[in-house]
C-alpha positions, -999 to 999 in steps of 0.1 A, spaced: 0 -2 0 28 23 7 40 23 -28 11 41 -42 17 70 -16 38 87 -40 15 86 -72 -16 97 -51 6 126 -36 19 137 -69 -18 134 -85 -29 158 -54 0 183 -59 -4 185 -96 -38 193 -96 -33 225 -78 -40 253 -106 -15 279 -98 -18 295 -129 -55 301 -122 -49 308 -82 -17 334 -94 -43 355 -119 -70 354 -92 -47 369 -67 -45 397 -94 -83 398 -97 -81 383 -130 -101 349 -140 -73 333 -165 -101 313 -180 -119 343 -193 -83 358 -208 -62 349 -234 -64 312 -250 -85 305 -219 -60 280 -209 -48 281 -172 -12 270 -178 19 291 -178 19 299 -215 -15 319 -212 -4 334 -176 25 350 -195 6 362 -223 -20 378 -202 -1 391 -171 33 391 -183 68 376 -175 68 380 -137 33 361 -132 41 340 -165 74 328 -153 60 324 -114 35 299 -130 60 282 -153 85 274 -122 55 262 -100 39 241 -127 73 223 -132 79 217 -95 48 198 -91 63 174 -115 98 176 -101 92 174 -65 70 143 -61 89 126 -88 126 132 -69 108 119 -38 97 87 -57 132 81 -70 145 84 -34 117 63 -16 106 35 -39 140 18 -51 156 -17 -59 187 -29 -46 220 -17 -65 199 12 -79 219 44 -86 207 76 -79 216 108 -92 199 131 -72 197 119 -33 180 136 -9 196 133 27 174 122 56 150 99 37 169 67 39 147 54 67 120 58 50 130 40 19 110 12 4 141 -10 -12 128 -36 -36 147 -67 -40 168 -66 -75 144 -93 -94 113 -64 -89 135 -37 -108 106 -30 -126 80 -26 -100 105 3 -85 111 17 -117 72 17 -127 66 35 -94 87 61 -101 74 69 -136 38 64 -126 43 93 -98 57 116 -125 27 105 -148 1 111 -118 18 147 -116 11 155 -150 -25 140 -148 -30 161 -119 -22 195 -139 -44 184 -168 -70 173 -153 -74 189 -121 -105 180 -100 -107 214 -87 -115 231 -119 -140 205 -133 -111 180 -143 -97 203 -169 -60 219 -166 -34 230 -187 -16 211 -214 11 200 -190 43 207 -210 60 224 -180 49 199 -155 63 171 -177 93 190 -180 97 188 -143 92 152 -140 119 149 -168 145 168 -148 142 141 -119 141 109 -143 165 122 -170 186 151 -159 205 150 -189 175 148 -216 162 177 -204 193 197 -219 188 184 -254 148 190 -251 152 224 -242 175 232 -268 149 218 -295 123 237 -279 139 271 -281 154 264 -314 117 254 -330 103 287 -314 127 310 -324 122 299 -361 85 295 -361 73 316 -333 46 291 -324 49 279 -288 25 249 -298 49 236 -326 77 237 -302 58 220 -278 42 192 -300 76 184 -318 95 184 -286 72 160 -267 70 140 -299 107 132 -300 111 121 -262 103 86 -268 131 85 -295 152 105 -269 149 78 -244 155 51 -265 186 66 -277 200 69 -243 194 32 -234 211 24 -267 241 48 -260 247 35 -226 247 -5 -237 211 -11 -217 193 -22 -246 220 -46 -257 222 -62 -223 187 -63 -214 187 -37 -185 173 -9 -201 143 12 -182 113 -3 -200 87 16 -178 107 49 -184 100 41 -222 65 33 -220 64 66 -200 80 84 -227 53 71 -251 24 80 -228 34 115 -224 41 120 -263 7 110 -268 -8 130 -241 10 158 -248 -1 157 -286 -37 151 -277 -39 180 -254 -26 204 -284 -51 188 -309 -70 223 -311 -37 240 -317 -29 213 -348 -65 221 -360 -59 259 -361 -22 251 -374 -41 230 -403 -63 260 -409 -37 287 -405 -55 304 -376 -30 297 -351 -18 326 -335 20 331 -329 33 339 -292 30 375 -284 25 391 -250 -5 407 -247 -10 443 -228 -20 437 -190 -57 440 -187 -77 464 -177 -82 444 -143 -45 443 -136 -39 479 -143 -66 488 -117 -49 466 -92 -15 480 -99 -30 516 -97 -46 507 -65 -14 491 -48 4 524 -61 -22 546 -36 -19 527 -7 
């Protein structure tokens, strides 16, 4: 039963709608502004870099923190851990080496639950963002080297196209290829020790990412997708700023 604590907590943490809360703190219903999405991109577009950056960081941490905890708390004998949290050794669930797959499965399931919590938050009617920032946080914990390549791909595609959706879709789509390539490069496919649950996770995340962008894909096909540009602050935000200046 203890093995399910991490995925459950990950879903609950992932379900916190930080974009909605940040905007509400400024008197804005982000669901009625811009694209209507509660994710970091729309918060950035509507409210600016400060609030968009805060939302991006918090959404990424929703994926990173529970996944890192799972990596430290659910392990198998002989498993190397690149990011060790000191003080958790007394609470670690160490599985025998022949149950390596179970430890790996629970680690990636924790990350996936954080993403699902973000995408389908029960606090906003099982709606949410598109999961890119939260997925990035999970990948930082599971595959820290891969995130560098993924970020480079994202920024390159964004610079070329100026479409956040194109950069996000293409980047998430190459995740399974990158995961498989890393296992092959380190010789783990050849000797049969590659992380199969991690590869399955990468496929699910890629499919989920593309699915959540299906409306963007349709607009791209029709030529109606808007390139990213930051909108001027809404009147509500200006009014709030004016009040603060008078206080």
